[in-house]
C-alpha angles and dihedrals in degrees: 000000000000124000085222091070092050090050093047089053093050093047092049088053090052130350107234148170114260093254093050091045092051091052093045089047090053090054098045125014088018090074088073104016118049122208132159120232088248090055090050093051092045092051092046088057092049092049091051089051094053092046100251094115140028123207115214115196116228128184130205097209093272128085090272115101126180134199116236111204120218127183115244123212090262089056092049089049091051092049092049090049091051094047090054092048117103113265119221119231091238092058097031101109101051097032094045093052091054091043090054091053090047092048088058089060107031101021159151096080133143091280091119090060091048091049092049089053091049090049090056091049091050091047089054090049091049091050090050090052091049091051090052090049092051093046100041108026108044098098111127095227110028121190121244089258091053091047090053091048089049089051089058091051091046088055089058092045093050092045091053092047092051093045091050092050091050094044091051090055091048092048089055090053092048090051090053091067107122094190096069 
């Protein structure tokens, strides 16, 4: 996932100066996508260069002027393209959370189809974990080492179960969209 897509989402929610955006980012998307303020400013500059953003200068009556960043149609189009792009399982958590926020602004997209595909991949992973559990951890009196190994596997099983429950709820919400 690109920080640019997270920034486009935040700026579509509310056009902002870089400093304001960095602080908003820290308190929202920053909980699941980390970026330094320097990275944010660098990416804002790049997005202005490629035509995704425009920076309007505003003054407050003093000598201090600030740039307020606004998303241009090309930026909205890029965000919509990215949201509709297939998400890999390895990046699914962080990318999917940003894509959901973006879907709320630029949707509807094909995010529901992508999520349905991810659900199937996670179901297959869960089933693989359960087969390993059945095969390797069914001894009546496991050793401490085996119990610790089983604890690692159980962590994966529980994570998949929770993710699948959450994803099912989100898929229902995506299917509720009346503007498709």
